[in-house]
DOFI-447788 format. One line per field, with one value per atom (N, C-alpha, C): residue in three letters; atom name; x negated, z, y. Coordinates in pm, 1 decimal, decimal comma, always signed. Layout:
residues N
res	(ALA  ...)
atom	(CA  ...)
east	(X  ...)
up	(Z  ...)
north	(Y  ...)
end
This chain:
residues 63
res	(MET  MET  MET  PRO  PRO  PRO  ALA  ALA  ALA  ARG  ARG  ARG  ASP  ASP  ASP  SER  SER  SER  PHE  PHE  PHE  HIS  HIS  HIS  SER  SER  SER  VAL  VAL  VAL  MET  MET  MET  ARG  ARG  ARG  ILE  ILE  ILE  GLY  GLY  GLY  PRO  PRO  PRO  VAL  VAL  VAL  GLN  GLN  GLN  ILE  ILE  ILE  GLY  GLY  GLY  THR  THR  THR  HIS  HIS  HIS  ARG  ARG  ARG  ASP  ASP  ASP  GLY  GLY  GLY  THR  THR  THR  GLY  GLY  GLY  ARG  ARG  ARG  THR  THR  THR  ALA  ALA  ALA  HIS  HIS  HIS  ALA  ALA  ALA  ALA  ALA  ALA  VAL  VAL  VAL  CYS  CYS  CYS  THR  THR  THR  ALA  ALA  ALA  ASP  ASP  ASP  ARG  ARG  ARG  CYS  CYS  CYS  GLY  GLY  GLY  TRP  TRP  TRP  SER  SER  SER  ALA  ALA  ALA  ASP  ASP  ASP  TYR  TYR  TYR  SER  SER  SER  SER  SER  SER  ARG  ARG  ARG  THR  THR  THR  ALA  ALA  ALA  ALA  ALA  ALA  GLN  GLN  GLN  LEU  LEU  LEU  ALA  ALA  ALA  ALA  ALA  ALA  ARG  ARG  ARG  THR  THR  THR  HIS  HIS  HIS  ARG  ARG  ARG  CYS  CYS  CYS  THR  THR  THR  VAL  VAL  VAL  ARG  ARG  ARG)
atom	(N  CA  C  N  CA  C  N  CA  C  N  CA  C  N  CA  C  N  CA  C  N  CA  C  N  CA  C  N  CA  C  N  CA  C  N  CA  C  N  CA  C  N  CA  C  N  CA  C  N  CA  C  N  CA  C  N  CA  C  N  CA  C  N  CA  C  N  CA  C  N  CA  C  N  CA  C  N  CA  C  N  CA  C  N  CA  C  N  CA  C  N  CA  C  N  CA  C  N  CA  C  N  CA  C  N  CA  C  N  CA  C  N  CA  C  N  CA  C  N  CA  C  N  CA  C  N  CA  C  N  CA  C  N  CA  C  N  CA  C  N  CA  C  N  CA  C  N  CA  C  N  CA  C  N  CA  C  N  CA  C  N  CA  C  N  CA  C  N  CA  C  N  CA  C  N  CA  C  N  CA  C  N  CA  C  N  CA  C  N  CA  C  N  CA  C  N  CA  C  N  CA  C  N  CA  C  N  CA  C  N  CA  C  N  CA  C  N  CA  C)
east	(+2737,3  +2668,8  +2523,1  +2473,5  +2335,8  +2235,9  +2119,2  +2013,0  +1959,5  +1914,1  +1854,1  +1716,0  +1685,2  +1550,5  +1476,1  +1400,8  +1325,3  +1181,9  +1089,8  +948,2  +891,8  +798,3  +727,4  +579,6  +497,5  +351,8  +304,4  +350,7  +313,7  +176,9  +92,1  -39,5  -69,5  -165,5  -201,8  -350,3  -381,2  -519,1  -524,7  -584,0  -584,6  -441,9  -403,4  -266,6  -168,2  -217,8  -134,0  -84,7  +45,7  +104,3  +134,8  +109,7  +137,0  +236,6  +341,7  +442,2  +483,5  +515,7  +560,6  +713,0  +774,1  +920,0  +960,9  +1087,8  +1143,0  +1194,7  +1156,4  +1205,9  +1346,5  +1400,0  +1537,0  +1562,4  +1456,9  +1472,7  +1442,0  +1409,8  +1384,0  +1238,9  +1150,7  +1008,6  +943,8  +834,9  +760,2  +682,3  +692,0  +619,1  +555,6  +458,0  +385,7  +390,6  +437,5  +448,9  +341,6  +277,0  +180,1  +236,7  +244,3  +307,2  +219,0  +189,5  +112,4  +207,4  +171,2  +257,7  +217,2  +119,8  +77,8  +188,0  +199,0  +299,7  +278,8  +386,4  +392,4  +307,9  +263,4  +186,2  +280,2  +370,8  +470,5  +420,8  +300,1  +247,2  +300,1  +343,1  +382,0  +371,5  +352,0  +341,1  +372,6  +424,8  +451,8  +347,3  +306,2  +205,3  +251,4  +201,1  +238,8  +150,9  +34,8  -51,1  -89,0  -109,1  -146,7  -287,0  -375,2  -510,6  -510,1  -426,6  -417,0  -363,4  -266,5  -212,6  -317,4  -397,7  -503,5  -611,2  -646,6  -744,7  -692,8  -567,4  -507,9  -505,8  -478,3  -475,6  -614,7  -715,5  -852,4  -904,4  -859,6  -909,1  -817,7  -702,7  -608,3  -666,0  -652,4  -689,5  -571,5  -526,3  -413,2  -455,3  -370,1  -400,7  -352,7  -263,2  -211,0  -301,1  -340,7  -424,9  -355,0)
up	(-325,9  -216,1  -217,3  -107,5  -105,0  -103,2  -156,1  -155,9  -14,8  +11,9  +142,9  +150,1  +263,8  +288,6  +367,8  +298,5  +369,6  +319,4  +412,1  +381,7  +415,5  +336,6  +367,2  +342,2  +382,1  +371,7  +437,3  +558,6  +630,6  +694,5  +679,7  +742,5  +796,7  +887,6  +949,7  +928,6  +887,5  +877,2  +957,5  +1074,8  +1164,6  +1203,1  +1193,4  +1226,9  +1111,1  +995,9  +875,3  +857,9  +833,9  +801,7  +652,8  +591,5  +449,7  +438,1  +359,6  +340,1  +194,7  +149,8  +13,1  +11,9  -88,7  -99,1  -245,0  -271,7  -405,8  -412,5  -517,7  -530,6  -590,4  -618,2  -666,7  -801,0  -881,1  -1011,5  -1007,4  -889,1  -875,2  -889,8  -913,6  -925,7  -787,8  -778,0  -653,0  -631,9  -511,4  -474,7  -338,0  -307,1  -181,1  -112,8  +10,4  +86,4  +193,6  +206,6  +312,6  +400,1  +531,7  +624,8  +747,9  +785,9  +907,3  +1026,6  +1130,4  +1247,0  +1362,1  +1339,8  +1445,2  +1470,4  +1595,5  +1631,5  +1552,0  +1499,0  +1425,9  +1299,3  +1246,9  +1122,2  +1002,6  +987,2  +880,6  +741,9  +727,7  +596,1  +550,9  +425,7  +364,6  +213,3  +145,1  +0,0  -54,3  -177,5  -247,0  -356,8  -376,3  -475,3  -555,5  -678,2  -762,7  -738,2  -672,6  -642,4  -494,9  -440,5  -299,4  -275,6  -373,3  -360,5  -344,0  -419,3  -407,7  -270,1  -218,4  -85,9  +22,1  +8,0  +104,7  +100,3  -17,9  -30,4  +34,6  +10,9  +73,0  +224,6  +275,7  +420,8  +481,1  +410,9  +463,5  +462,2  +368,0  +355,5  +419,6  +472,6  +535,0  +663,2  +677,1  +800,3  +842,9  +964,6  +1017,2  +1038,7  +996,8  +1014,5  +1150,6  +1215,1  +1345,3  +1454,6  +1545,5  +1658,3  +1788,1)
north	(-69,2  -132,6  -87,1  -28,9  +18,9  -96,7  -67,7  -168,4  -189,0  -309,7  -338,3  -275,4  -217,4  -167,2  -272,6  -355,5  -457,7  -456,6  -454,5  -456,1  -593,1  -637,5  -761,2  -737,2  -828,4  -815,4  -686,0  -661,9  -540,0  -557,7  -456,1  -458,2  -319,2  -312,1  -185,0  -158,6  -34,0  +14,1  +143,1  +136,7  +252,4  +287,2  +415,4  +453,6  +434,1  +389,1  +378,6  +235,8  +222,3  +92,3  +88,0  -28,0  -49,3  -163,3  -142,4  -246,1  -254,8  -374,5  -398,0  -404,7  -340,7  -337,8  -324,5  -333,2  -310,2  -167,7  -92,2  +44,0  +44,0  +159,9  +172,7  +106,3  +86,2  +22,3  -126,8  -179,5  -322,0  -362,0  -266,3  -296,5  -303,8  -378,2  -387,3  -259,0  -202,9  -81,6  -102,7  -21,4  -32,2  +103,7  +106,0  +229,8  +233,7  +350,1  +374,0  +485,3  +460,1  +554,2  +568,8  +695,2  +719,7  +717,1  +643,9  +629,2  +719,7  +809,1  +901,3  +1005,1  +1049,5  +1149,2  +1278,2  +1331,7  +1458,6  +1463,9  +1353,3  +1355,5  +1366,8  +1271,4  +1278,1  +1241,1  +1189,8  +1154,5  +1019,4  +1012,3  +885,3  +899,9  +787,6  +788,4  +649,8  +645,9  +520,4  +501,6  +377,0  +343,9  +223,2  +211,9  +98,5  -23,6  -5,3  -119,5  -118,6  -236,6  -249,2  -193,3  -207,8  -155,7  -4,1  +64,8  +210,6  +250,3  +177,7  +206,2  +182,7  +78,8  +51,7  +159,5  +206,6  +314,1  +441,7  +474,0  +592,8  +579,9  +461,3  +439,9  +455,5  +407,8  +417,9  +561,1  +643,1  +780,3  +883,3  +842,0  +937,4  +994,7  +1125,6  +1195,5  +1279,0  +1258,7  +1335,1  +1480,2  +1573,0  +1714,7  +1765,2  +1693,5  +1733,4  +1677,8  +1759,5  +1714,0  +1733,4)
end
């Protein structure tokens, strides 16, 4: 049975959304995803602070 993909504590900083979820091993992880068209940037972090810093400093390369 596959794990549920559910995010909670979702917030937005500019075009980047940050959500908290459980990774494959059951630990809490934080995903940062850019929602701009054709950007495709995303990353997982172990702390929410790191995800927020990445969201604040992210610059889309696609114009």
